[in-house]
N, C-alpha and C positions, 0 to 999 in steps of 0.2 A: 649167239650165232649158230645157225644150223649148218652141219657139215655132212658131206656125203663120202667122207674118207673111208669109213667102215664098209659102205656098200661097194665102193670101187675096189677096196682091198679084198673083200671076200669074192667078188666077181673074178678077180685075178688069181684067186686061190692062194693068197699070201697070208702068212701069219703076221701078227703085229711085229714080231722080232725080225722077220725077213724084210718087211717094209722099213722098219727103223734102220736096219743095217744099210739098206739101199739109199736112204736119204741122209744118213749120218747122225741119227739121234737115238735115244734109248727107246726100248719097248714101252716104258712107262710114259714117255712123251707122246707116243702114238696113241696109247690108251687114253691119255688125258685129252688129246685133240678129239678123238672119236666120241668121247662122252661129254664134251663141251666144258670140261673143267679147265681147259687151257686154250686160249686163242693163239694160234701159231704166229711166230714172227713172220715178217714179210719174206725173208729168205727161205724159211721153212715152207711157207705156203707156195712159193714159186717152185721149190724142189719137189713138193708133192704133186703139184699140177704138171710139172715137166715129166715126172716119173710116169704118171698116168696118161700123158699126152693130151691133156685138156687145159682149158683156161682156168685160172683161179676161181672165176665166177661159177664154174661148173662144179666146184668142190665146196665152196663156202657161200652161204646165203645169210645176209644180215637179217635179224629179227627186228620187229618194230622197236624203236628206241636204241638200237645199236649205232645208228648213224646220227651224228649231230647235224642240225639244220642251220 
């Protein structure tokens, strides 16, 4: 899954730690989401989208094969 969390975070001038604190997770979790090593839970995806004031679809984009048919 492709994510735009890093782009949104840097546009907002936030560190990974600051974003993590704002949404209630560790800095390592934010790093893992940004690098694609971890797909966030639905509650975390909602929290990130809510924090940035966007829809979940504006932050996360499935790659081919991510979605079952």
